[in-house]
C-alpha positions in Angstrom: -17.4 121.5 27.2 -15.4 119.4 25.2 -14.8 117.3 28.1 -18.4 116.9 28.6 -18.8 115.4 25.1 -15.6 113.2 25.7 -17.0 112.2 28.8 -20.7 111.4 27.3 -19.2 109.7 24.5 -17.0 107.5 26.8 -20.4 106.7 28.7 -22.0 105.8 25.5 -19.4 103.5 24.6 -19.1 101.7 27.9 -22.8 101.3 28.0 -22.6 99.5 24.5 -19.8 97.4 25.6 -20.6 93.7 25.8 -21.4 92.2 29.0 -18.5 90.7 30.7 -20.5 87.7 32.2 -22.1 87.0 28.9 -18.7 87.3 27.5 -17.2 84.5 30.0 -20.0 82.4 29.5 -19.6 82.5 25.7 -15.8 81.9 26.2 -16.7 79.0 28.5 -19.0 77.5 25.8 -16.6 78.0 22.9 -13.8 76.4 25.1 -16.3 73.6 26.1 -17.3 73.1 22.5 -13.4 73.0 21.5 -12.7 70.7 24.4 -15.4 68.4 23.2 -14.4 68.4 19.4 -10.8 68.0 20.4 -11.9 65.0 22.5 -14.0 63.6 19.9 -11.4 63.8 17.3 -9.0 62.1 19.9 -11.5 59.3 20.4 -12.2 59.0 16.6 -8.2 58.6 16.1 -8.0 56.4 19.0 -10.8 53.9 17.5 -9.1 54.2 14.3 -5.8 53.0 15.8 -7.6 50.2 17.5 -9.4 49.0 14.6 -5.9 49.4 12.6 -4.3 47.4 15.5 -7.2 44.9 15.3 -6.8 44.5 11.5 -3.1 44.1 12.0 -3.5 41.3 14.4 -6.0 39.7 12.3 -3.6 39.8 9.4 -0.7 38.7 11.5 -2.9 35.7 12.6 -4.2 34.7 9.3 -0.8 35.0 7.9 0.5 32.5 10.7 -2.3 30.2 10.0 -1.6 30.4 6.4 2.1 29.6 7.0 1.1 26.9 9.5 -1.2 25.2 6.9 1.4 25.5 4.4 4.0 23.8 6.7 1.1 21.0 7.1 0.5 20.6 3.6 4.3 20.5 2.8 5.0 17.8 5.7 1.9 15.9 4.9 3.1 16.0 1.1 6.2 14.7 2.3 4.9 12.2 4.5 2.5 10.9 1.8 5.3 10.6 -0.5 7.5 8.8 1.8 4.7 6.5 2.8 3.9 5.8 -1.0 7.3 5.0 -1.6 7.8 2.7 1.3 4.5 1.2 0.2 5.9 0.7 -3.5 9.4 -0.6 -2.3 7.3 -3.0 -0.1 5.0 -4.2 -2.8 8.2 -4.5 -5.1 9.9 -6.6 -2.3 7.0 -8.7 -2.1 6.7 -8.9 -5.8 10.3 -10.2 -6.1 10.0 -12.7 -3.2 6.7 -13.7 -4.7 8.3 -14.4 -8.2 11.6 -16.1 -6.5 9.3 -18.2 -4.4 7.2 -19.1 -7.3 10.2 -20.1 -9.5 11.5 -22.0 -6.6 8.1 -24.0 -6.1 7.9 -24.5 -10.0 11.5 -25.7 -10.1 10.7 -28.0 -6.9 7.5 -29.2 -8.9 9.5 -29.9 -12.3 12.0 -31.8 -10.5 9.5 -33.7 -8.5 7.6 -34.4 -11.6 10.9 -35.5 -13.3 11.7 -37.9 -10.7 8.4 -39.3 -10.2 7.7 -42.9 -11.6 3.8 -42.5 -12.5 1.8 -45.7 -12.0 0.9 -47.5 -15.0 -2.5 -46.8 -16.0 -3.8 -50.3 -16.9 -2.1 -52.3 -14.0 -2.3 -49.3 -11.5 1.4 -50.2 -10.6 4.8 -48.7 -10.8 6.2 -49.4 -14.2 8.7 -51.9 -12.9 10.5 -52.3 -16.3 11.5 -49.6 -18.5 13.7 -49.9 -21.6 16.3 -47.1 -21.6 18.1 -48.0 -24.9 21.2 -49.9 -26.1 20.1 -53.3 -24.4 19.7 -51.6 -21.0 16.6 -51.8 -18.8 15.7 -50.2 -15.7 14.0 -52.3 -13.0 12.4 -50.5 -10.0 11.7 -52.2 -6.7 8.9 -50.3 -5.0 9.2 -52.1 -1.7 12.7 -50.6 -1.0 12.5 -47.8 -3.5 15.5 -48.9 -5.6 16.3 -48.8 -9.2 18.3 -51.3 -10.8 20.1 -50.7 -14.3 19.9 -54.2 -16.0 21.7 -55.4 -19.2 20.0 -57.7 -21.3 22.9 -59.3 -22.7 23.9 -60.7 -19.1 22.0 -63.8 -18.0 21.5 -63.0 -14.4 20.0 -59.4 -15.5 17.8 -61.3 -18.0 16.3 -63.7 -15.5 15.6 -60.5 -13.0 14.0 -59.1 -16.0 11.8 -62.3 -16.9 10.7 -62.1 -13.1 9.6 -58.7 -13.5 8.0 -59.1 -16.5 5.7 -61.7 -15.5 4.9 -59.6 -12.5 3.7 -57.0 -14.8 2.0 -59.3 -16.8 0.1 -60.7 -14.0 -0.7 -57.3 -12.7 -2.4 -56.4 -16.3 -4.4 -59.7 -16.0 -5.8 -58.8 -12.6 -6.4 -55.4 -14.1 -8.6 -56.6 -17.0 -10.2 -59.1 -14.6 -11.3 -56.3 -12.5 -12.9 -54.4 -15.6 -14.4 -57.6 -17.0 -17.8 -58.5 -16.7 -16.6 -62.2 -16.4 -13.4 -62.2 -14.2 -13.2 -65.8 -13.8 -12.6 -66.4 -17.4 -9.5 -63.8 -17.2 -8.4 -65.4 -14.0 -7.8 -68.8 -16.0 -5.5 -67.4 -18.4 -1.9 -68.3 -17.3 1.1 -66.2 -16.9 3.2 -66.4 -20.0 6.8 -65.9 -20.3 7.2 -62.4 -21.8 11.0 -62.4 -22.4 12.6 -65.8 -23.3 16.0 -66.6 -22.4 18.6 -66.7 -25.3 
């Protein structure tokens, strides 16, 4: 009898045991869910790694762009400084050249003005006679651009001075005749000896 009870209990337990097909299906579902969860985790990890790589690439590209722009700004500044320095140097050289040229031109002008013999405002002729002091008179001949230094104490020089004085006097009369309303009256004036012999 004991055997029967044991056998009945065994049958009862066998009948209550889970169905191996359902167990296999459940195991397959659990395995599939675990595989899908692992795949989803792996996909998320891969996407995170790809995103991290993309961010690193962007940061590297941005750092490279910033380094390039820093170099461009640096070398642009150096080029601008060199250009400004060369411009300032050229401006300084031009200024010095202009000052030297202006100085030379002014010196030539002063020299020319000092050596010019201006026209007499009344006779519109060169001042042929000019007293230099101590008995000396310069006599200018505009025909051959010569200047003679004459001594009033020398008789030959005194004759030349008289002749030139008469020429200047005639020029002064001609000038006055030109400005006069009655030039005929002035033309009748005779040339007089300005310098008499001793």
